[in-house]
C-alpha positions in Angstrom: 58.2 83.2 118.6 60.8 85.0 117.0 59.5 84.0 113.5 56.2 86.0 113.7 56.4 88.9 111.8 53.2 90.3 113.1 51.2 89.9 116.4 49.5 86.8 117.1 46.6 85.9 119.7 47.8 82.9 121.8 45.5 80.7 123.7 46.0 78.4 126.8 44.2 75.4 127.4 43.2 75.3 131.2 42.6 71.7 133.1 42.7 70.7 136.7 45.6 68.2 135.6 47.6 70.6 133.5 50.2 73.0 134.6 49.1 76.9 134.2 52.7 78.1 135.4 54.8 79.0 132.0 57.6 81.3 131.5 56.7 84.4 129.6 56.4 83.4 125.7 59.8 84.9 124.0 59.0 87.4 121.1 61.2 89.8 119.1 58.8 92.4 120.7 60.0 91.8 124.2 63.7 92.0 123.4 65.4 95.2 122.1 66.1 95.0 118.4 65.9 96.7 115.1 65.6 93.7 112.8 63.6 94.8 109.8 59.9 93.0 109.0 60.1 90.6 106.5 56.9 90.7 104.3 57.4 87.3 102.6 57.7 83.9 104.6 60.9 82.2 105.4 61.3 78.8 103.7 62.5 76.4 105.9 66.3 76.0 106.1 66.5 74.0 109.1 69.8 72.3 108.9 71.5 75.5 108.0 69.8 77.3 110.8 70.6 74.7 113.1 74.0 75.0 111.9 74.4 78.6 112.3 73.1 78.6 115.5 75.7 76.5 117.1 78.4 78.6 115.4 76.8 82.1 116.6 76.7 80.7 120.0 80.3 79.4 120.0 81.9 82.0 118.0 82.1 85.8 118.4 82.3 86.5 114.7 80.6 84.6 112.0 80.4 85.8 108.6 78.1 84.3 106.0 79.8 84.2 102.4 78.6 83.2 99.1 77.7 84.5 95.8 75.3 87.3 95.4 71.3 85.9 95.6 72.6 82.8 97.5 70.3 83.9 100.8 72.8 85.3 102.9 70.7 88.2 104.3 67.7 86.5 104.7 69.6 83.5 106.6 71.3 86.0 108.8 68.3 87.7 109.8 66.4 84.5 110.5 69.7 83.3 112.7 69.6 86.7 114.5 66.0 86.3 115.4 66.8 83.1 116.7 69.5 84.0 118.8 67.7 87.0 120.2 66.8 85.5 123.7 70.4 85.3 124.3 71.6 88.8 124.2 70.3 91.0 126.7 71.7 93.9 125.0 69.6 93.5 121.9 70.3 92.3 118.6 71.0 95.2 116.0 70.8 95.2 112.2 73.3 97.4 110.7 72.8 97.7 106.5 76.0 98.5 104.7 74.6 98.0 101.1 74.5 102.0 100.6 78.0 102.8 102.1 80.8 103.2 99.8 83.3 105.1 101.9 85.4 102.5 104.5 85.6 105.6 106.7 82.1 105.9 107.1 81.3 102.2 108.7 81.8 103.3 112.2 79.1 106.2 111.9 76.7 104.0 110.1 77.1 101.4 113.0 76.5 104.2 115.5 73.4 105.6 113.6 71.6 101.9 113.8 72.4 101.8 117.5 71.1 105.2 118.2 74.6 106.5 119.3 75.8 110.1 118.6 79.4 111.1 117.8 81.0 112.7 120.5 83.1 116.0 119.8 87.1 115.5 120.1 86.8 111.7 120.8 87.0 108.9 118.3 83.9 107.1 117.2 85.7 103.7 117.6 86.2 104.9 121.5 82.4 105.9 121.9 81.3 102.7 120.3 83.5 100.7 122.5 82.5 102.4 125.8 78.9 102.3 124.6 78.6 98.7 123.9 80.7 97.3 126.8 78.6 95.1 129.1 75.3 95.3 126.9 75.8 91.7 125.5 74.5 92.6 122.2 74.6 90.8 118.8 75.4 93.1 116.2 74.6 91.9 112.4 76.5 93.7 109.5 74.9 93.0 106.2 76.6 93.7 102.9 80.3 94.3 103.9 81.9 93.6 100.7 82.3 96.9 99.4 83.6 98.4 102.6 85.8 95.3 103.8 88.9 97.2 105.1 86.7 99.7 107.1 84.5 96.6 108.6 87.6 94.7 109.4 89.2 97.8 111.4 85.9 98.6 113.4 85.2 94.8 114.1 88.5 94.6 115.3 88.5 97.1 118.0 84.9 96.1 119.1 85.8 92.6 119.7 88.9 93.4 121.6 87.4 95.9 123.6 84.0 94.8 124.3 84.2 90.8 125.3 80.6 90.0 125.4 79.7 91.4 122.1 79.1 88.8 119.3 78.9 90.0 115.4 77.2 88.2 112.6 78.0 89.5 109.2 77.3 88.9 105.4 79.7 89.4 102.7 80.6 87.9 99.3 84.0 87.2 100.7 85.9 86.8 104.2 86.6 90.1 106.2 90.0 88.6 107.4 89.7 89.7 111.2 91.4 87.4 113.9 89.0 84.9 115.3 86.6 85.0 112.2 84.8 82.0 111.3 83.7 81.9 107.7 80.2 80.0 106.9 79.6 79.8 103.0 75.7 79.4 102.3 75.0 76.6 100.0 72.7 76.6 97.2 69.0 75.4 98.4 68.4 71.5 97.7 66.1 70.8 95.0 63.1 70.2 97.2 63.6 73.3 99.3 64.1 75.3 95.9 60.9 73.9 94.4 59.1 74.9 97.7 60.2 78.5 97.6 59.7 79.0 93.9 55.8 77.8 94.6 55.4 80.0 97.5 56.8 82.8 95.7 54.8 82.1 92.8 51.5 82.0 94.6 52.3 85.7 95.7 51.7 86.8 92.2 49.4 84.0 91.1 47.1 83.4 94.4 46.1 79.5 94.4 48.8 78.3 91.8 48.8 74.6 92.4 51.5 72.9 89.8 50.4 69.5 88.4 53.0 66.7 87.7 54.5 68.3 84.4 54.4 71.8 86.2 56.5 70.4 88.9 58.8 68.7 86.7 59.6 71.7 84.8 60.0 73.9 88.1 62.5 71.0 89.2 64.6 71.7 86.0 64.3 75.6 86.5 65.7 75.2 90.1 68.6 73.0 88.8 69.6 75.5 86.0 69.8 78.4 88.5 72.0 76.6 91.0 69.5 76.9 93.7 70.0 80.5 94.1 67.2 82.2 96.2 66.9 85.4 94.2 67.1 83.8 90.8 64.4 81.4 91.5 62.0 84.1 93.1 62.5 86.2 89.9 61.7 83.2 88.0 58.4 82.7 90.0 57.2 86.1 89.1 56.9 85.1 85.8 54.8 82.8 86.5 51.7 85.1 86.0 52.6 85.3 82.6 54.3 82.0 81.4 54.2 78.5 81.6 57.0 76.8 83.9 58.1 75.1 80.6 58.6 78.4 79.0 60.3 79.8 82.0 62.9 77.0 81.7 63.5 77.3 78.0 64.1 81.1 78.4 66.8 80.5 81.0 69.7 80.4 78.1 69.2 84.3 77.9 68.3 84.5 81.8 69.9 87.9 82.2 66.6 89.1 80.0 64.3 87.0 81.5 64.7 87.5 85.2 64.1 90.9 85.9 61.3 93.0 87.7 61.9 92.2 91.2 60.3 94.1 93.9 61.1 97.9 93.6 61.1 97.9 97.4 64.3 96.2 97.5 67.9 97.8 96.7 68.4 97.9 92.8 70.9 95.1 92.8 68.2 92.7 93.9 65.6 93.8 91.1 67.3 91.9 88.7 69.9 88.9 88.1 72.0 90.8 86.1 72.5 93.6 88.4 73.3 91.0 91.3 76.0 89.5 89.7 77.0 93.0 88.1 77.7 94.0 91.9 80.0 91.3 92.7 82.0 91.7 89.2 82.6 95.7 89.7 84.2 95.2 93.0 87.0 92.9 91.2 90.5 94.4 89.9 91.3 94.1 86.4 93.4 90.8 86.8 90.4 89.1 88.7 87.8 90.2 85.9 90.6 88.9 83.0 90.6 85.6 84.7 86.9 85.2 85.4 86.0 86.0 82.1 88.3 83.5 80.4 87.1 81.0 83.1 83.7 80.9 81.5 85.0 78.9 78.5 85.0 75.8 80.9 81.5 74.4 80.8 81.7 72.3 83.9 84.4 72.0 86.6 88.2 72.3 85.7 91.9 71.7 87.3 94.1 74.3 88.7 96.4 73.5 85.5 93.9 73.9 82.9 93.0 77.3 84.3 96.4 78.4 84.6 96.6 77.6 80.9 93.6 79.0 79.8 93.6 82.1 81.9 97.2 83.2 81.2 98.5 85.9 78.8 100.5 89.0 78.5 98.2 90.6 81.0 98.1 87.6 83.5 101.3 85.7 84.3 100.5 82.1 84.5 102.0 81.7 88.0 99.9 84.5 89.1 96.6 82.6 88.0 96.6 80.5 91.6 96.5 83.6 93.6 93.8 85.3 91.5 91.8 82.0 91.4 92.1 81.9 95.2 91.0 85.6 95.4 87.7 84.3 93.1 86.7 81.6 95.3 87.0 83.9 98.4 84.8 86.3 96.7 82.1 83.3 96.0 82.4 84.0 92.3 84.3 80.6 91.7 83.2 77.5 93.6 85.5 75.0 95.0 85.2 71.4 94.9 87.8 69.7 97.2 87.0 66.0 97.5 90.0 64.1 99.2 89.5 61.2 96.7 90.4 63.0 93.8 92.4 66.3 92.8 90.7 69.7 93.9 88.4 71.1 91.2 86.7 74.4 90.6 83.9 75.3 88.9 81.2 78.4 88.0 77.9 78.3 88.9 75.8 78.4 85.5 74.7 82.2 86.3 78.1 83.3 87.0 79.5 81.6 84.1 76.9 83.0 81.5 77.7 86.7 83.1 81.3 86.2 82.5 81.0 84.8 79.0 79.1 88.1 78.2 82.2 90.0 79.5 84.5 87.8 77.5 82.7 88.4 74.0 82.8 92.3 75.2 86.4 91.9 75.6 86.9 90.2 72.1 89.0 87.4 73.5 86.8 84.5 72.8 88.5 83.0 69.6 91.7 83.0 71.8 90.5 82.1 75.0 88.5 79.1 73.2 91.6 78.2 71.3 93.5 77.8 74.5 90.9 75.7 76.0 91.0 73.4 72.9 94.7 73.0 72.8 95.0 72.5 76.4 92.4 69.3 76.4 93.9 68.1 73.2 97.4 67.8 74.8 95.6 66.4 77.6 93.7 63.8 75.6 96.9 62.7 73.7 99.1 62.3 76.6 96.3 60.1 78.5 95.7 57.9 75.6 98.9 55.6 75.7 98.0 55.7 79.1 94.6 54.1 79.3 96.0 50.6 78.6 98.5 50.6 81.5 97.9 49.9 85.0 97.1 53.5 85.9 94.4 53.3 83.1 91.4 53.7 85.5 92.9 56.7 87.2 93.2 58.3 83.7 89.8 57.2 82.8 88.3 58.9 85.9 90.2 62.3 84.8 88.8 62.4 81.6 85.7 61.3 82.9 85.3 64.4 85.1 86.4 66.6 82.0 84.0 65.1 79.4 82.1 68.6 79.3 85.3 70.1 78.7 86.1 67.7 75.8 82.5 68.2 74.4 83.3 72.2 74.3 86.8 71.4 73.1 85.5 69.2 69.9 82.7 71.7 69.5 85.2 74.6 68.7 87.4 72.2 66.6 84.5 71.3 64.5 83.6 75.2 64.0 87.4 75.9 62.9 89.1 76.0 59.4 91.8 73.9 60.6 90.4 70.3 60.6 93.5 68.8 62.2 92.9 69.5 65.6 89.7 67.9 65.3 90.8 64.6 64.0 93.4 64.5 66.5 91.3 65.1 69.4 88.5 62.8 68.2 91.0 59.9 67.7 92.7 60.7 71.0 89.4 59.7 73.1 88.8 56.6 71.0 89.5 54.3 74.0 88.3 56.4 76.4 84.5 56.6 74.7 85.2 52.7 74.3 86.0 51.9 77.8 83.8 54.4 79.4 80.6 53.3 77.3 80.6 56.7 75.4 80.1 54.9 72.0 77.3 56.7 70.9 79.0 60.1 71.2 82.0 59.1 69.9 80.5 57.6 66.9 78.8 61.0 66.1 81.9 63.0 66.9 84.0 60.7 64.3 81.0 61.0 61.6 81.5 65.1 61.8 85.0 64.9 61.7 85.4 62.5 58.9 82.6 64.5 56.9 85.2 67.0 55.4 88.8 67.3 54.1 89.3 63.8 52.7 92.9 64.5 51.7 94.9 61.3 52.7 97.1 62.1 55.9 98.5 60.0 58.7 95.8 62.1 61.0 92.8 61.0 59.0 94.2 57.5 58.6 94.3 57.0 62.4 90.7 58.8 62.6 89.4 56.2 60.3 90.7 53.6 62.5 89.2 55.5 65.6 85.8 55.3 63.9 85.9 51.7 63.1 87.1 50.9 66.6 84.0 52.6 68.1 81.5 51.6 65.6 83.0 47.6 66.1 81.9 48.1 69.7 78.9 49.5 69.1 77.7 46.5 67.1 77.7 48.8 63.9 79.7 46.5 61.4 78.6 48.1 58.5 80.4 51.1 59.5 83.4 49.3 61.0 83.7 47.3 57.8 83.7 50.4 55.7 86.2 52.4 57.7 88.6 49.9 58.9 89.8 49.0 55.4 89.9 52.5 54.5 92.1 53.0 57.6 94.3 50.4 56.3 95.0 51.2 52.9 95.5 55.1 53.8 98.0 53.8 56.4 100.0 51.3 54.1 100.0 54.1 51.3 101.4 56.9 53.9 103.8 54.2 55.6 102.1 54.8 59.1 102.8 51.5 60.8 100.9 52.3 63.8 97.6 52.8 62.1 98.4 49.7 60.3 98.8 47.3 63.1 95.6 48.9 64.5 93.5 48.8 61.6 94.5 45.1 61.0 93.3 44.4 64.7 90.0 45.9 64.0 89.5 44.4 60.6 90.3 41.0 62.1 88.1 41.6 64.8 85.0 42.3 62.6 86.2 39.4 60.1 86.5 36.6 62.7 82.8 35.8 63.0 82.3 35.2 59.4 86.0 34.1 58.5 87.9 33.3 61.4 90.9 31.7 59.7 91.3 35.1 57.4 90.7 37.0 60.8 93.8 35.1 62.4 96.1 36.3 59.5 95.2 39.9 60.0 95.4 39.6 63.9 98.8 37.9 63.5 100.0 40.5 61.4 98.8 42.9 63.4 100.6 41.6 66.7 103.8 40.9 64.7 103.9 44.9 63.5 102.9 45.9 67.0 105.9 43.9 68.5 108.1 45.5 66.1 106.6 49.2 66.8 106.5 48.8 70.5 102.3 48.9 70.3 101.4 47.1 73.5 97.9 47.6 73.0 98.1 46.1 69.4 99.9 43.1 70.6 97.7 42.2 73.6 94.4 43.2 72.0 95.5 41.1 68.9 96.4 38.0 70.8 92.8 38.3 73.1 91.1 38.4 69.6 93.0 35.2 68.3 91.9 33.3 71.1 88.1 34.6 70.0 88.8 33.2 66.6 89.9 30.1 67.8 87.0 29.8 70.0 84.5 30.9 67.0 86.0 27.8 65.2 85.6 25.5 68.2 89.1 24.4 67.8 90.5 23.6 71.5 94.0 23.1 70.3 94.4 26.2 68.7 93.0 27.9 71.6 95.0 26.4 74.2 98.1 27.8 72.2 96.4 31.0 72.0 95.8 31.3 75.5 99.4 30.3 76.4 100.7 32.9 74.4 98.1 35.7 75.6 99.2 34.8 78.8 102.8 35.0 78.6 102.3 38.3 77.1 100.1 39.7 80.0 102.7 38.5 82.4 105.5 40.0 80.9 103.6 43.4 80.3 102.4 43.4 83.6 105.6 42.6 85.5 106.8 45.7 83.2 103.8 47.8 84.4 102.8 48.4 80.9 99.6 45.7 80.7 97.7 47.1 77.8 94.6 45.8 79.0 93.8 45.6 82.8 94.0 41.4 83.5 90.2 41.5 84.1 89.7 43.5 81.0 91.3 40.3 78.8 88.5 37.9 80.2 85.4 40.5 79.6 84.8 39.7 75.8 84.4 35.8 76.8 81.5 36.8 79.1 79.4 37.9 76.3 80.5 35.3 73.6 78.0 32.7 74.9 74.6 34.4 73.4 76.5 35.5 70.3 77.9 32.0 69.6 74.5 30.4 70.1 73.2 32.7 67.3 76.4 32.9 65.1 78.5 30.0 65.1 78.2 26.1 65.7 79.8 26.2 68.9 77.9 25.4 72.0 77.8 27.7 75.0 78.7 25.0 77.2 82.3 24.9 74.9 82.6 28.5 75.9 82.2 27.8 79.9 85.1 25.3 79.1 87.0 28.0 77.4 86.4 30.1 80.3 87.9 27.6 82.7 91.0 27.3 80.5 91.4 30.8 80.8 91.2 30.9 84.3 93.5 27.7 85.0 96.1 30.0 82.5 96.6 32.2 86.0 94.0 35.0 84.4 91.4 36.4 86.8 
């Protein structure tokens, strides 16, 4: 009965066949405690409570950590109430939020326990003596601003009082020997929606959301990262606003999410005050790194953080330590997946707050410039690797940073210097093709090529990229416009790399209506690729030559072309630089039957024969 907030009448069913001897009902009223009465319902977090119950039973100090508003206090309170029957000495709640002086922690605990300080005797000794043998559970809430004082006291109490158990809440671990830290997770979507509806009904009794409103509420829950405090503040707006309006207003969430209960601490009355509480506890270097990390819209790797967050104030090698401290303080989330590199991220609420601090600092332009420079370098480093054996790993790496590339492209587009914009869209050409982001790639190429039509190698390569993405998007009109433009500009500038690739794209687009002419262009592309060492142009050109023969229904030409492709693929595979995964070479043929049946006299059955020839050539 530990969850009851008030007395309830309990009825017992009596029958001759039923037992009538039961142990006394467990209730907080029957156990010594000073747990604060809660005026709102506790929305079930059964999995978390079960895990905490086991931890609290097996460990003498469990610290609940997490960002502000994640529900640490309410979980600690409920867990303490659930564990009360195991602690004959009582469950004692100590609120440390008002305490600023670490030396006053012991006095605050003594006051909560009803103990008086003895003259000429250290308070630590008094607490140890009074608690020894009581088998009590002590709950210390909001320890983060008095970490040193809390750690000193608990170190003494846990050593001097063997049967004392402690639950603490803090935005970072206490650093006491034997401490078990437990990071409070965000609410899952179902629980978050349930909490929102429950709190909305407190301000608007009878609120029963329809399907459209439930969808909007779910969107609110996702945008607010499942943070209970943010959800409760948003739910309070239901009295005046439709859920769709609330969801739309979350881009300016710190203005929208105000007006919490007057009965709670000031830092819980608005979302901004809650985040500011954590921010104010940071030192200058931690604040600098946090605000610079706000330019990452999604996750980020350590090397990206080191590049973007470092400057004359913060050394690049110092970023790792500062990042670790921000993780400990629950302001940066750690996404540790054994299958991939460790990545970090900011909850959107924290990111918005930090971004406002970045604007105030006047560092926005330089920080976003470093972000753009890092991801431009990453894209250009990855581009030649995408068609080599390590290509899948590189593709996964780029996909993980897709949001960051979008942000970098937006900043490049807003800049007066168009060259980084052209370079970045071009470096991502094969990424957009191979990961299926063709529509997005086409939009970025359109924007990048819309201005500054001065001939340059960078522009010529971007024209080829636009043609290549358009071709794989079945936008032949754009492909046939951009490919000749790229070829003409590249030949005029003596850019053989772009010339080889533009011939490749032109040949592929041409082969459906002029296969003989396409073969000539593709052969030139292959020869030029061999001369300059562009393995992609060689292998992809040979692959397209086989398609040209296939379109013409020429078995003999196709046989020779397949032999050439197999020899090149084998050589490049052995050298560890196969521009296309062996399976990728075969991919275009799978799409050919339907296209051939529409556009050429070649029959789908003949395509099957050529597929068999490809398999017999040793290709998978």
